[in-house]
C-alpha positions, 0 to 999 in steps of 0.5 A, spaced: 358 505 224 358 503 217 364 507 215 372 504 216 373 504 223 380 508 224 383 503 228 384 498 221 384 506 216 389 509 221 394 502 223 400 505 225 406 503 222 413 500 227 414 508 227 408 511 228 406 507 235 406 512 242 411 508 247 419 509 244 421 502 248 416 498 244 418 501 237 425 500 239 424 493 242 421 491 235 426 495 230 429 490 233 426 484 232 426 487 224 434 486 224 434 480 228 428 475 227 426 473 234 421 471 238 416 476 243 412 476 248 408 483 248 405 485 254 400 489 257 394 491 259 388 491 255 388 498 249 394 499 250 396 497 243 399 489 243 395 488 236 396 494 233 405 493 235 405 486 232 402 488 226 405 493 225 412 488 225 409 485 221 408 490 215 415 493 217 418 486 217 415 482 211 414 484 203 407 481 204 405 482 211 397 479 208 400 472 206 405 472 212 402 474 217 398 469 220 393 471 225 389 467 231 386 470 236 386 464 242 380 466 246 376 467 240 378 460 238 377 457 245 371 460 245 367 458 238 365 452 237 368 446 234 363 446 228 364 453 227 372 453 227 372 447 222 368 452 217 371 458 218 375 460 212 382 460 214 382 454 217 377 449 214 383 448 208 387 445 215 381 441 219 375 438 214 378 433 209 384 429 210 390 432 212 397 430 212 397 430 219 390 425 220 394 421 215 398 418 219 393 417 225 389 412 220 397 410 218 399 409 224 394 402 225 391 405 233 385 404 233 386 409 239 387 415 235 383 420 233 379 422 226 380 430 226 373 430 226 373 429 233 380 432 235 379 437 241 380 444 241 387 444 244 389 439 238 385 443 232 388 450 233 395 446 234 394 443 227 393 449 225 399 452 228 402 447 225 401 446 219 401 454 217 408 454 221 410 449 216 408 453 210 414 457 207 414 464 207 411 468 200 417 472 200 424 472 206 426 466 210 420 467 215 414 469 217 410 471 223 405 468 226 401 472 232 397 468 238 393 474 240 389 474 247 394 468 250 392 468 256 387 464 254 392 459 253 391 452 256 398 448 259 396 442 255 397 446 249 402 450 250 405 444 251 404 443 244 406 450 242 413 450 245 415 443 241 412 447 234 416 453 236 422 448 236 422 445 230 420 452 226 424 456 229 429 459 223 422 459 219 417 462 223 417 468 228 412 468 234 409 473 236 405 473 243 400 478 246 397 477 253 395 481 258 399 476 263 405 474 261 406 469 268 400 465 265 405 463 260 409 456 262 416 457 263 420 452 257 416 457 252 416 465 256 424 462 255 424 462 248 420 469 248 423 477 248 419 480 253 416 487 251 411 490 256 408 494 253 404 499 259 397 503 258 398 510 254 399 516 258 393 522 255 399 525 252 401 519 248 393 518 246 392 526 244 399 524 239 395 519 236 388 521 235 390 528 232 394 526 226 387 521 225 382 526 226 387 531 221 387 526 216 379 524 217 378 532 216 373 533 222 373 540 226 377 539 233 380 544 238 385 540 244 379 541 249 375 536 245 381 531 243 384 531 250 376 529 254 376 523 249 383 521 252 382 522 258 375 518 258 380 512 254 383 511 262 389 509 258 385 505 252 388 507 245 382 502 241 377 506 246 379 512 245 379 512 237 373 509 237 370 514 242 373 519 237 370 516 231 363 516 235 363 524 237 365 526 230 359 522 228 354 524 231 356 530 233 360 532 227 366 535 230 371 533 236 369 539 242 369 538 249 361 539 249 361 534 243 365 529 246 361 530 252 354 529 249 357 523 245 360 519 250 355 520 256 349 517 251 354 511 250 355 510 257 348 511 259 347 505 254 352 502 257 349 502 263 341 501 262 344 493 258 346 492 264 340 495 269 336 490 263 340 484 263 340 484 271 332 486 271 332 479 265 336 474 271 331 476 277 337 481 281 333 487 280 336 490 287 341 490 282 337 493 276 335 498 281 341 500 284 343 502 276 337 505 276 338 508 281 344 511 280 342 514 273 336 518 276 340 520 282 348 520 282 347 521 274 340 526 274 337 522 268 330 525 268 326 519 268 324 519 260 330 520 260 332 513 262 325 510 259 329 514 252 334 510 254 331 504 255 327 503 249 334 505 244 337 499 247 331 494 248 331 495 240 338 492 240 336 487 244 329 484 244 325 483 237 318 480 236 312 480 240 317 481 246 320 488 243 312 490 242 310 488 249 316 493 252 313 498 247 307 497 249 309 498 257 313 504 257 307 507 253 305 506 260 310 509 263 310 514 260 303 516 261 305 515 269 311 520 268 309 526 265 302 526 271 308 527 275 309 521 281 315 517 282 319 516 277 322 510 279 316 507 282 313 505 275 321 505 272 321 499 277 315 496 274 317 496 268 324 492 270 320 487 273 316 485 268 322 484 265 324 478 270 320 471 270 313 471 271 314 479 268 308 479 262 314 481 257 318 475 260 313 470 257 311 474 251 
């Protein structure tokens, strides 16, 4: 999607958050700065709420909101973290922290290049917390997806929170508050962010589609909201996808657009299982598409080619297209769709003609 994402272009202010209890609790954090834990299911709006709090609190939120996705941090390599423009200033060259190590004269101390990811993250947060706010008396540090924090890092974080409690507000967003150690929980005000109801999601979608000047009807918005299953982020993205592909958001338009997305996801899972040699799982998904979902063999094959263009390249993609041409010919002759599509899946696995290209 080349146009700006609606979730960014229409980021909510504090007053726009759909859950009254969240609005009230966060308003207290504006007037009485405090550390908070936003906890709830994926897509409930925790990150959006934290950003809304920062915009309400700080005159210069771009400078005074420091945001770190903990899961993303720990899933990346140390080289990727060091090269990240947000962190390279703290992790490359000599920092005050690394100078202290060297001045101690203890050879057992590590140079920063050998720090663990825990050391790197703790150092980045400590350095950030030590900066003066651009405006006002304090800044906000958002630790998103905090369920990825190991206990040893949480102990380091607890000490940082103790040291900089007067100048830094910590907002911890997590799906698993029980994963936080007791000393951190005791220093934060807990704010539950439940999955929004269908009516609340519709209430968020309606002003967005109006602002985007997209034709819609109530049934279309309700269908998008219901299909999201309480995931507000997914609902907004689905509404944008429907508008982009169908030009409007009606029930029929949403059904067509979102069914195609779901089919692509299922086909992607099917191809991944075939690649891994898990043919029973791959064929089970194929049966679901052909029998339960009612797709024709031609429709599944078209989806396979569309997904393949995003998964493969070069000789392997060419091999998929060649075999798909043979399968397409067989399908037009009216023989078993399942048999011919299963043959294509088998060629994706170890030892298959496609896998060996």
